[in-house]
N, C-alpha and C positions, 0 to 999 in steps of 0.2 A: 633858689636855683640849686640844681643838683650838681654835685661835684663830679670831676672827671672820673674818678674811680667808681662812683655809684653809677654813672652813665655806662661805663664799660660792663659792670656787673649786670645792669638791666639789659643791655644788648645781648650779653651771653645767655641770660635766662630766656629772653625772647627767641634767640637762635636755637637754644636747646628745646624750647617748647615747640617751635616750628619744625625742627628735625623730628621730634617725637610724633607730631601730627602727621607729617609726611610719611614717616615710617608706618604708622598705624593705617594710613590710607593705602599705602603700597601693600601692606600685609592683607588688608581687606580685599584689595583688588586681586592679589595672588590667590587668596582663598576662593574668591568668586570664580576665577578662571579654572582652578583645580576642580571645584564642584561641577562646573559646566563640562569640563573634560571627562570627569567621572560619569556624569549623566549621559554624555554622548557615547562613551564606551559601553555603558549599560544598555543603551538603546541598540547599539550594534550587536551586542551579545544576545539580546532578546530577539532581534531580527534574525540572526543566524540560527538561534534555537528554533524559531518558528519555521524557518525554511527547512531545517533538518526534520522537524516533526511532520511537515507537509510531505517531504520526500518519503519518510518512513510510512506514512499513511497511504501514499500513492503506491509504494511498493507492496504494501500489505494488500491493498485493494486489487492490484494487478495479480498478485499471487492467488488471492481468493477467486478472482475471475477465471484464471487458468484452471484452478481446482474445480470450480463450478462447471467449466466447459468440459473437462475430462469426465466428470460425473455425468453430465448430460449426454456426452458421447457414449459412455458405457451403458447408460440407461436406454438410449435409443438403439444401440447395438443389441442389447439383450432383448428389447421389445421386438426388433426386426428378426432376430434369430428365433425368438419364440414364435413369431408369426410364420416364419418359414417352416419351422417344425410342425406347427398346427396345420399349415397348408399342405405339406407333404403327407401328413397323417390323414388328412381328409381325402386327398387324392387317392391314396392307397386304399382307404376304406371304401371309397366309391368304386374303385377298380375291382377290389376283391368281391364286391357285391354285384358286380355287373354280370349279365348273362354270358358275355363273351368269355370272361374269366372262368365262370362255372363250366362252360363247355370245354375249355382247355383242361380244366381239372379232370373232367370225366373222360377225356380222350387220352389221358396219360402224360400229357406234357407237364414238365415241372412248373411249379408255381413260385412266384417271387415271395409269396407269403409263407409257404410251407417249407421250402427248401432252404430259405435263408439267403439264396442267391438272387441277384437282380437279372432276370432274363428279359430280353427284348420282347415286348409285346406290341405288335403293330396293328 
């Protein structure tokens, strides 16, 4: 049989061993929870970064679309202006070559082509 002092020493060792095991278990649990919290925070940071990136890309695409629309407008405006200049030039050339215009030139009326003034020709 074990003596009373040996029994008390054995119980103390067992309690110390149990306390150390519980401490290690609690420490492992705390580390696991910390790791999970850190992983969750990293996921939130990545999600936020992705949202920011998508917003920046959307803003960039919108800005590019506005720029493209302006370029297209200017291109069409220049084409239309060029077409108007060509059309007016063609009309003036046709008019200047017409017999009515030649008759006015021979009668002494001023010509829109020769005087630089736009006279009404009806």
